[in-house]
C-alpha positions as CSV (number, residue, x, y, z in Angstrom):
1,X,305.3,-68.8,-159.3
2,X,304.1,-72.5,-159.3
3,X,303.5,-72.5,-155.6
4,X,301.4,-69.2,-155.8
5,X,299.4,-71.0,-158.8
6,X,298.7,-74.0,-157.0
7,X,297.7,-72.0,-154.0
8,X,295.1,-70.0,-156.1
9,X,293.9,-73.3,-157.7
10,X,293.4,-75.0,-154.4
11,X,291.4,-71.9,-153.2
12,X,289.0,-71.8,-156.2
13,X,286.1,-73.8,-154.9
14,X,283.5,-71.7,-156.6
15,X,280.6,-73.4,-157.9
16,X,280.3,-70.8,-160.6
17,X,283.1,-72.7,-162.6
18,X,281.4,-76.1,-163.3
19,X,277.8,-76.0,-161.9
20,X,275.0,-73.5,-161.5
21,X,275.7,-69.8,-161.9
22,X,273.7,-67.8,-159.6
23,X,274.5,-64.9,-157.3
24,X,272.5,-66.3,-154.2
25,X,274.6,-69.4,-154.1
26,X,276.3,-69.0,-150.7
27,X,278.8,-71.9,-151.1
28,X,281.6,-69.6,-152.4
29,X,280.7,-66.2,-151.0
30,X,277.8,-64.6,-149.1
31,X,276.4,-61.7,-150.9
32,X,273.8,-59.6,-148.9
33,X,270.2,-59.7,-150.5
34,X,270.2,-56.0,-151.1
35,X,273.5,-56.2,-153.1
36,X,272.3,-59.2,-155.0
37,X,269.3,-57.1,-155.9
38,X,271.5,-54.2,-157.0
39,X,273.8,-56.7,-159.1
40,X,270.9,-58.1,-160.9
41,X,268.6,-54.9,-161.3
42,X,270.9,-51.9,-161.4
43,X,274.2,-53.8,-163.0
44,X,271.9,-56.0,-165.0
45,X,274.4,-59.1,-164.4
46,X,271.8,-61.8,-164.3
47,X,274.5,-64.4,-163.6
48,X,278.2,-64.0,-163.0
49,X,280.7,-64.2,-165.7
50,X,283.6,-66.7,-165.4
51,X,286.0,-64.0,-164.2
52,X,283.5,-62.9,-161.7
53,X,283.0,-66.5,-160.5
54,X,286.6,-66.9,-160.1
55,X,287.8,-63.7,-158.7
56,X,284.9,-62.4,-156.5
57,X,285.7,-65.4,-153.7
58,X,289.4,-64.5,-154.0
59,X,288.9,-60.8,-153.6
60,X,286.3,-61.3,-150.7
61,X,288.0,-64.0,-148.8
62,X,290.6,-63.7,-146.0
63,X,293.6,-66.1,-146.0
64,X,294.8,-68.3,-142.9
65,X,296.6,-65.1,-141.4
66,X,293.2,-63.1,-141.4
67,X,294.6,-61.0,-144.3
68,X,293.6,-60.5,-148.0
69,X,295.7,-62.0,-150.7
70,X,296.7,-60.0,-153.9
71,X,295.0,-60.7,-157.1
72,X,296.0,-60.2,-160.8
73,X,293.3,-61.0,-163.2
74,X,293.3,-60.9,-166.9
75,X,290.3,-60.9,-169.4
76,X,289.0,-59.6,-172.7
77,X,287.2,-56.4,-173.0
78,X,283.6,-56.7,-171.5
79,X,284.4,-59.9,-169.5
80,X,283.2,-58.3,-166.3
81,X,286.6,-57.6,-164.6
82,X,285.3,-54.1,-163.4
83,X,282.2,-55.7,-161.8
84,X,284.4,-58.4,-160.2
85,X,286.5,-55.7,-158.7
86,X,283.6,-53.5,-157.5
87,X,281.6,-56.4,-156.2
88,X,284.5,-58.2,-154.4
89,X,285.8,-54.8,-153.0
90,X,282.2,-54.0,-151.7
91,X,282.2,-57.3,-149.9
92,X,285.3,-56.3,-147.9
93,X,283.3,-53.2,-146.4
94,X,282.4,-53.4,-142.8
95,X,278.7,-52.1,-142.9
96,X,278.9,-51.5,-139.0
97,X,281.6,-48.8,-139.5
């Protein structure tokens, strides 16, 4: 379990955790402009919550083997878990298919 915990800590490079919180920041994950607009206007998520900032990069990024890792996230009611899941999994979709 400790190895997995350290692996996750090492993968978290999200600038959302300590610096600016902005959907347009491409340092952690690229979110298409139209999707950013939907997140801000339709979902009314002006800025990502802490759980979104941590989990979206982990959900959207592949590991060294080209596969996705599993993620279990826990947070309080209203913390943005469903949004994190929906945004992260939407980023996995190949729009060319």
